[in-house]
C-alpha positions as CSV (number, residue, x, y, z in Angstrom):
1,M,-0.1,0.0,0.5
2,G,2.0,3.5,-1.5
3,I,1.4,7.0,0.5
4,G,-0.6,8.0,-1.9
5,S,-3.7,5.7,-1.0
6,R,-4.5,6.7,2.0
7,P,-5.4,9.9,3.6
8,A,-2.9,12.4,5.6
9,M,-4.6,13.2,8.3
10,C,-6.3,11.8,11.4
11,T,-9.9,11.5,11.0
12,S,-10.3,12.1,14.9
13,C,-7.7,14.6,15.2
14,G,-6.1,16.3,12.5
15,K,-2.8,15.3,13.0
16,R,-0.7,13.6,11.1
17,L,0.1,10.3,9.7
18,T,3.4,9.2,10.0
19,R,4.5,6.8,7.5
20,K,5.7,4.4,10.2
21,Q,3.0,4.5,12.0
22,W,-1.1,4.8,11.8
23,Y,-4.4,2.3,12.9
24,Y,-6.7,1.3,10.8
25,R,-11.0,0.7,11.6
26,N,-14.1,0.5,10.1
27,G,-12.2,1.9,6.7
28,Q,-11.3,5.0,8.7
29,Y,-7.6,6.3,9.2
30,F,-6.4,7.5,13.0
31,C,-3.1,8.4,14.1
32,K,-2.8,6.2,17.0
33,R,-5.3,3.8,19.2
34,R,-7.0,6.2,20.9
35,C,-8.4,8.5,18.7
36,W,-9.8,5.7,17.3
37,V,-11.1,4.5,20.2
38,K,-12.3,8.2,20.9
39,E,-14.0,8.6,17.8
40,S,-15.6,4.9,17.8
41,A,-17.0,6.4,21.6
42,K,-18.7,10.0,20.3
43,V,-20.4,7.8,17.2
44,S,-21.9,5.7,20.1
45,A,-23.2,8.4,21.8
46,E,-24.6,9.5,19.3
47,A,-26.2,6.4,18.4
48,A,-28.1,6.6,21.7
49,K,-29.6,9.6,21.6
50,A,-30.6,9.7,18.1
51,E,-31.9,6.4,19.1
52,S,-33.6,7.6,22.7
53,A,-35.1,10.9,20.2
54,K,-37.0,8.4,18.8
55,P,-40.8,8.2,19.4
56,T,-42.3,5.4,20.9
57,P,-45.4,4.4,19.4
58,A,-49.0,4.6,20.3
59,A,-50.3,1.6,21.6
60,S,-53.7,0.7,19.8
């Protein structure tokens, strides 16, 4: 895999990805595992918030 085939910046923090060190998970590139964990926690929190915002169907 060449350098031209991946983004230059971390998806979470925006830090530049170095040649020797980067972390790829779920179709995104991160500078470290910590950024991946932080981003996945943010996504799951947003999903939980969206789920709780859905109206409940009325019982008929």
